[in-house]
C-alpha positions, 0 to 999 in steps of 0.5 A: 278363070284368068280373065275379067276381074282376075286379069284386071288385078293381075294387070293392076299389079303388073303381074301375070302370076298375081292370082297364085302368089299367096298359094304357090308354096301350097300348090308346089307340094303335091307330086301331081297337081291338077285343075279345070281351066275355065278360060282359054289362054290365047290371043286367037279366035273371035268372040262367039258371043256367049253371055259370059265369054272368057279368054285370057291373054297368053301372059297369064299362063305364067300363074299356072307355071308358078303354081306348078300345074301338071295337068289341066282339063280344058273340057267345060262350058267355056271351051269354045267361048273364042272358038276352036282356034283359041281352044287348040292354041290353049292346048298347045300353049299348055303343052309347050310349058309342061302342063298336060291338057286333057279333054280337048283337041283331036281324040279328046276322049283318050286318057292322058297318063302321068308317071309319079314315082313308080305309079301311073295315073290316067286322067279322063276329062269330059264336060256335060255342058256344051254344044253338039258341034263341040265334040271331037273325034279321032280325026276332028278336034273339039272337046270330050262331051260326056258320053258313057260309051266313050268313057267306058272305052277310055277306062278300058285304055286305062288298064295300065294305070295304077289309078283312074281319075275322071274329071267332069263338068257338070251340076247346077250352078251355086247349088251346094248339094249334088244333083240326082244327075251328078250322083248318077254319072259319078257312081256309074263312073266308079262302077266302071273302074274310075278310082276318083271323080273330080267335079266342077261347074257349080262354082260352089263347094259340094260334098266329097263322098266315098263310094264303093272303092272310089272317091267323088268330089262333086264340085271343088268350087271356085279356086281362082274366079271373080265371082265376089257376090257371095261367100260361097262363090269365093272359096274352093276346095283343095283336095289332097288325095294320097295314093300307094300301090294303086290304092287311095290311102287317105284324102284331106279337104281344105277350104281355101278363101279368095281375098278381094283380089281373087287370090286364094290364100291360107292366112 
């Protein structure tokens, strides 16, 4: 989330990429880097009047470029904070700098494919949070609000991929254990053919679970966010998954704290 307090310190240091300066070398290592974008990046739209309304100015995309993100979900409960115009502008801005947006726009349920080496990865992104009016279709823009039937169809469309990754915005804020709903949706996704589930929304780290042949990260917590009121909300989980021949070989979990300027760091 690149607005509010995060933006304050970036502007104070006159550096739009400030949030990622201390972690960029680590983030530049993977072949594919994925994240959930909790604030739109735009100068368009209007504040829809939510309790918390996030929109980062266009310059803040420099941090995502520095971190070398390859793909980002734009399907979450803040997707429409500044309306459809800001959402679509964000989608276009990400694409212009080589970051693939997933979960938003026209036909937001479609999988987005990334090739790395001789392997193909399919990314699908849904949000269980959001209003019915936000739902995108094959002809009308919006976001992918969770729908099991549409998820199943997206998985079927991902058959050419070696690995299917499902990003889902769900769960209960500040709860350190996954809810029964999270467990059901995640395990159901694996049962349908997803290999890796990446969860977010609770703002705190939740467990990573091996389920059948799949891997479920229920919540990665906050990576860049200005919730300085607790230790739990000032850290995120960097999950590194190693894949070969379409199979998850192993994975590593690394808890990354933020400093008082909301910069994730290793030291």
